[in-house]
N, C-alpha and C positions, 0 to 999 in steps of 0.2 A: 503493498498501499503503497503511496505517497498520503506522509502526515506534512501540517503545516501546523507545527504552536503557536501561540497569542500570549503575550507575555506581557503588564505594561513595564513591566522594569529585566532584568536578568543579566547573571553573573559572568561579572567578577562588580560588574552595576549595577548588583543586586543587595536593599533594605527591606526584601520581608521574605518572609515561609516562602510565599507562593512564587515569587524563580526561582527555587532553589526548589523545590521537591518539582516544577517545572522542568525544569535540566537534567535533574535526575532519570526522566521518564525518556525527551528527548533521548537522552544516549541508551537507554534500554531498552525502548521502538531500533536505534543504530541495531544493536548484542538482536536484533529478532526477524532480522532482515530488511525493516521497511527506511523508505526515504525519507529522510523528516529534516525540511524546511525550518524556522522560528522565527518569526515577526515582531521586536519587541521598539522600543520608543527609545530614546537618554538622549538628554539635554549635555551641554560640555562637549569636552572633545573623550571623541570615537577611540573608545579602548579596540585592540588587539587581540586577538580571540585563540586559541588550536583547539576546533574540537573538529567530531566528526561528520559536526551535520552542521548545516549552509544559515548564517545568523546577520538577520539583515535588519540598517539600523533605520527607523522612521524619527529626526529632529522635530521632536510637540516637545512642547514646552508654553506656560498658559499663568496665568495674574490668577492664585487661588481662589480668586474671592468668586471669579465667576463658573466651581467647579461641577457647581449644582446645575451651567447647564449645561458649559462645553465639556462635562462629561460622559453626558446623553452620544452631539451630533459634533465635532470642530470642525469645520467647511480643510483646516488646514488638515487633519488628517485619512480627512474622508478618500477625498484626494491621493496624499501619500501612499494611504494603504488601495483602493483602485489604480494606482496607480502600479507599483509590487505584483495584485497581482497580473497583468498584461500584461508584465517577462515575466511573469516566473508561471503561471498556469494554472490550473484545474490542482484541485488535492482530492483526496478520498472523506479526509481526513481535515477537516480545518479540528482545532483543540485547543480552542481559548480557557484562560485562566485569570487572571484578573484584568478586568477588557478598562478595570470601574472610575481614572485615570487619565491616561494618559490616549492611550488607543480608540474608548470611550465604547459605549453600545456600540451605536452605528458602525465598528468594526463589523459583527453578528451577522447582521444584515447583510455587507456586502462580504461574504465571506458563503453565505447564503446558495447565490449564484453561482458560489463557485467553489464551491465541494457536494461531492452526493456524501457527506450527511454530518450537522454541525456538534458538537459537542462542548459544553462550557462543566465546568465546575466553578464549586463556589470555595473558598477558601477562608471566606468571611463575610461578613451580616455589610453592608454598604449599598449587597444592588439591591434593600428597603432599608439603612436608618443611615444621616447624614453622620455616622462619630462611630466609637463603639459602644455598644448596649453596654448601660447601665444603670439604666436607672431602679432606683425606686423597687418598681411593683418586682421587676427582676429579679433583684438582687436582697429583696423582702420572698418575694412568692414565688421567684420560675414564672411570671411574665414576659414572657414575651411582644406581647405583642404594641406595636407603639401607635400612636392616633396624634393626627392633624398638630392637638398641642407640646407633645413627646415630639414630633419635629421640629419645629417654631422654637421650644429649647433649645438643640441642637443643631439646628441652622443658622439661626435669627435673621436678622435682614435680610440672608443673603439664602432663603425660604425659598426652594422653587418649589410652587405651588399643583405642576403638574410630572414636572419629573419624577414620581418611582406610578408614577399613570403609562409612558413612556418606557421605561424601565420594561417594567412589567408585558409591556403592546409591545416591546424587539425580541422579548427572554416565546413567545410563545411560538416564536419560526423559528428558535435550537430545535436538532430534532431531538436529544438527552441534558437533560442536565442532574448531575452529582452530585449531593454535599462528601465531604470531608467527615465530618459523624455524622448521628443517629441527631443527638444535641445542634446541630446547625441548620440541619435538615424540621426537625420541628419548627426553629426558630421562623423558620425559609418562609417553609408554610401557613407559619398566626400576619403573617402578613403578604400573604395570597400567591408565594409562589409556592407552586408546583415541581417539589423533587422528583424523579424518576429513582433513584436508586443507592446509597447512598458506598462509594469507596474508602475506603482508610488508609490514608497519604502510608506512607514504606517507607525504610529509608535502605542505602545502597552500605550492605551487613559491613564488605572488605575494607573500601574507603572510609567511610567509621571506626571500625580497630586499625586498619596503616599505624596508621602514629603506634601502639602501646605494641603495635608486634616487627616496629619496627625500636621503639627504643630495648623491647626480652632479646633483641640480638645481636642488641652494644649498641647500638646508633645513638648519637645524641640528640634531644629532642631539642625541640622546636625551641630556638631562644626569647618567644612569647610566657612562654608558659608560665604566669608568678605563684605558681602550686611550688609543694616542696615537692620532689620528685618519688617514687613511686618506690626507686629501686635502694631510695636511701633512708623510706621511710622506715622505725618500729611503730609495737606500737598503744609508746608514748610522747608519742610525732607527735611534734601537729596534723588538728584533720579543716577539713578547707570546706566552707559553704556556697554553688557556684549561685547563680542568675544571672542567666542573662535575659539580651532581647532589645527591641524599643525603649529608649530610658523616658518611662513619664507613668506619671502615678499610679490611672492603670491597669501595672504590672504586679503592682504588691508589692513596691520595694519597702512603702511605711509599716503598711503592716509584720512583712520580716524581721525588719526591724527590733518593733515594736517586741515581738519572738522571741527575736539573741536576749534581747537587751535582760528577759526574764529569766535563761542560763547563761548565762554569758560568767557572771561567778564560779558558774560548775565545772566551768567547760573553760577554762584562765586560756588554754589555746589556741580556742579554737576561731576562728579568723571565718571573711564570709568576701569572696570572691568579686564581683561587679566586672562582668562585661556590654563592654557596648560604648559609644560616643562616652567616653570622660568625660567634656567637658559641658553635657544632659547628665551625665548622670551625678559631676559632684555637688553641680548646683543644688541636685537635689534634695539627695543627703544631707550638702545645707544644712538647708528647711526644713528639712525632722530637728521636730521641739529638742529633741536627746543627742540631739550629732554629735553634745560635746563628749559623749562616755562612749562613744563607737570611736573616735580619732583613728590609733591605735594596732582595730577591730575589721578594715575596712581598708581593698586593695581593686586600685583597676586596674582594668589591665587596656580600656582605650575599646576603638572597635577594632575586632581580631578577623584579618582570613579564614574564613572556611576551614583546614587543618590546621589553623592557630586554634580557631573556636574550637575544634574534636581534642586541640591537647590541653585547651583548656580544662576542658571540660574533667578529661582523663584524668590530670593531677588532681585531683578535687571527690569532695568523700557524697559526699549529698546533694543530691540541686535541687533547687525550690521553684518554683510556676505560683508564682501565689496573686495571679489575678485576680482582680475583685470589679472584674467584663465579666460579657459572657469573651470568653477565649474557645476558640473553632475546635483548633487541635494543635498545639502548640507543639512544634518539628524539633524543639529542642525539648518537651519526651525522650522520643522517640530517637533521640543523638545519646544523649541521658543512659536511655534504658539497654539499645546499643552493645552502649561502654561498662556495664555493668554496674550503673553505679542505680539508685532508691532514689524517688525522686519523689517528695511530698509537694503534694498540688493541689489544685483552686478547687473546686463542688459547682465553679462556674463556666458553664461549657460540657465539648466533649471530652476532655482531660480522665473521665471515670471509666471512658469504652477503654482508654489502653492501658492507667495503668489500677491494679488488681488490693484495693485498699487490707491492705497487711499481709500481704503476699510480695510487692511486685518497690511496696515505697508505703505512700499513704496520700487520702483523701480526705483537703478539709477544709471547713469556709475559715478561708481569710480573716475575717471579722474576729474567728474565735480566739483571741489572740491566746492566752490559757492552753488550749488545745493544741493547735500548732506549736505553742514552746514548748510540751509536754513530748511532741511527732519529734522534735529536732535534741530535746534529751533526749530520748529511746534510741534514735540513732546515731549518735556523739557518744552514749554511755559504753554500744552493745553493739559492740565492729564489727566481732562475727555474724550478732543479725544483722548488720546490717550487709555482711559482703552474700548474705547467703540469698538476704529480695530481691539486690544486685544482678545476683546469677539467673532467678526466677524470669528477672526483669528481661535479662542477657535472654534468656527461653525463650521466654512471649513474644518475642521481636523476629525470632528466627523461626517461628513458628509461621504468625496470623500476622506480622507486621510488614513483609523481606519486601525491595521493591519489584522482586520477582511475579512476588503476588500482585501484589496496586500495581504490576503493570497489564496481568496476564484476567483480571476482571476487565479491567478499560477495554483489552484487545476481542470481550469477550462482543464488549458496546459495541470497537468499533466494523466487526464482523457481523454479528444482527441485522 
């Protein structure tokens, strides 16, 4: 088959999990013998990439104040996308991921004219929401439905009353609609977007453990790793908690710091490693009301390349994803479990569909500080149990969440 992948961003110029997932799928489709092209948008200097598929960039940028309008249809983007299809011909499959900012939803209408089948994978709630889903009714009662008042509160003066109407209208032309978790499927359908099936994101196990395998063969670790080297660590040495991703309050950093403060006296050698934009991470941490208590307990890595990110996780003991908003299916959970790390994750969103509570980690209400702290204390106190949970997580990834499994599930839809 001839397959085209659409996503707003793409490695190495990639700021989210959707781009990384799209990249893994592209490589997987090629390995299965399919011809693959990628169409993405990039602003600024074009980056050279060596890959087994062709990547085409269209330079799209605009004032974010117009996003509620231009994310649906952007004249410049539409013109360039039409030109791309004219130059590259038709496709058997167009597999779209995040197109809700730069490539625009109109790219799906254009693709429909040049493909036998158009498939879209939803990675987040942006097809019906102006931002993260964190309303009081969701956080308290898990009510996904957004009212027009909720939209106005999110968007303010940038609210477009016809935005969601046009998005739903375009999505009706898409042949197959996939969500990355059942929680996301429920949220989408509660807001009027019907989903055909759920396909969990997978992970390429060999590449995820590459840095670990290199260390065991004697090769030095990447110089970006800020945690202690596993080969030099003893039971009494420092332990580290990994927190990574986009640096904003919704990711639950303050909830982690609240929980950590409760147990730090019991674990004087424990610390937190924060991977992500360093200036934003430091700004958030400095605004934390008890920041002075944790000055010597936090390490900032700054932004990391993928291999560096994997290396940082592999050198830590626990991974935490305590989001205080709907988090569809955090990629970092997959990466941590593939590396044999126990995960403490939020009960908001799809993490509970991956992490088996008390078996591969813990699912917590991040606002319940005492329980969150108790789970941190448990894993830091019982290293053997933490290792057992990590091994169970690795086994679960191998059995149910491999990249091969994900590709197999998509190809079934492509071929029917």
